[in-house]
Steps between C-alpha positions, in 0.01 A plus 500: 500500500633368170213257433224760491272400210516724194120567500530645854800714399312621193193582713697708749675679216174571314313598817765636739259671739297183541817295540626738766165494683503121492851488643409749775193300594710188522747671728223638717329164556831324565602748763151529664538216746734292714557206264862464396601497133573130475156408639326760279663346192386150602148628554497674162635184337221297663235746376645493149501119503141488626388747236674286235689803360807356331677836449439601861628161625821556297530856636435408861733200483779736393406747772488227764852389401620859518343532849705205620253216466648158429383283216362260760287775664366607160413144402333444844266795427400324180450164677262671740262561207429130466233438771314824418533544124566145385768316305458671158530852643793405721680330211451803270638728771794269563583502130497884497717523817743250356527709179682753720667274756653270240645799303754546772622142477557498123 
């Protein structure tokens, strides 16, 4: 992925064993159940939005696109935050998602 943040690249270079263990854990949990990749990425995007983690929202938006999710599906995930988390949280997440989605239309 070309948009991997420099701090994450630096971390994995400075701590390669930890970076490798982290990647292996990610692979293990993704392959542990019956949920398809596209759905997994939408779930991870929703969790990142709910946790208000801007970097994770950026990352999981990119991963959702790579998994075949449409911009409309991604934005729908964000809209679903509204009744549970409220307008400010939903709007923040929408801004972060659009940081990535709008890059492709520039």
